[in-house]
Phi, psi and omega in degrees: 000145184299144173082010175274178186293317177305309183299318179297318184291316178298323178295309182295328176303315181292328183282325176293315178304324174301308181296323180294319179299323176296315180295325182293321177297321178291321181290332181290319178297320185287324175303313178291327175296317173296326177291321183296311180299324178295327179263355179088015180271088189292317185300312179299318178296315177294322175303309183291322182289329176288327184277331184301314182296323180301320177298312180296313184302320186294338180282336188294315182298320182294314179295323176295337180275344186299319184293326178288338182283336184273104183257002192289134180260091185297317184299312176298323179288339176283329180273336181264358174100350179296320184293322178287331169297317178295318174303316180297320177298314180288326181290319178296320181289341182250015174076021178258135183269112178256129183245126173242120178212133187052045181062018177244144178249143171212150170220095191315128010259020184275137175251130183245141175224116181288140181231084185304314184298323181272352186051048186218173173235135175273117171257107191072236177251002182265133174277113183260130179256345179273087192250014176299128187315308184296326179284322183286332180292318179300320179297315183288329176294319178294323175298321182293315185290331180266004184300132178234085179296150177234072184294334178291319177297315182295323180300318177297325176292318175301315179302316178297323174285325181302310188312306179300327182281343182249047184292339182278355184285115170270092180301336178292331184239337183251123186293323186240144178271173181288159179278124179254142179304128179289334179287326178292317177301310183298320179301320179291318184300327190244042179298317177285143180303321186293322182290322180294326179283324180285333184227072180298164183303325185294320178293324177296322175300318184296313178297328176288328177295315181296320177299316182300333180275003174237066186292348181264001179294147190223149175288160177305325181264023166087024174259137174268180183218159167216136179263144181232144178239088185285126178287350176272349177293137177287160184302329178289343184262358184260154172246119191238138181219147175246133186275192182302328184261002178092003177292140181267136181233130177242128181237143173241320180215173175220154172217152177250156177215152178283142181266150179289143183292141181279139181266167183291329178292324182293319178301321183293322182293326178294326180290000000 
């Protein structure tokens, strides 16, 4: 649409390129003058030196006018929804699923937060200033393609937090432990304010989805797990995440269970 961020940037790009071309012509004159001086061609050197100031001076008013030409208010666009709309258009055109829910943006596994005052976008914990919608979408696609989840490491972390919360579980006689609220687990993981900021619920939800994709993962001491999405759980008690295709995944609790011990005969059969 006319007057959008991409259009404003394309226009100013062309204006900057025109000013740049004028400056380059002046610099080219100086370069030729230098080469002429190096070879002793005085007439050529003097000709180029006389022409160079005219080329450079022609670029000055163009360059001075550039700042005034760019009138797009990015801060306001981030607040009134125009920027998000543009970002969504670019995402759709490039096959990236961008989810907006409860004033939050995500493009799995990236979490986005607009920072209007800084005219930037926080992607995860990093403040990104290259926020041209087409450029940001490419960055998000690259992050999606290069994502290297570590479900095993996450499982070990969850297991360490789960055990104190499941004190009633008699592992010697009960095969499966109780279902513990995932939000309770996340709360324990982020007791300190700094930890909560560094590991928000949305990032926790992404890790849960990665874990859910590794159903055969086991703790180092041999316990399996199962994730639960109780339909009776209230919305505030659920952890929700949208995958690369926009599919919604809801988790509410997790339980661990002891795996049956392998017998010697089973080992022999595998051999």
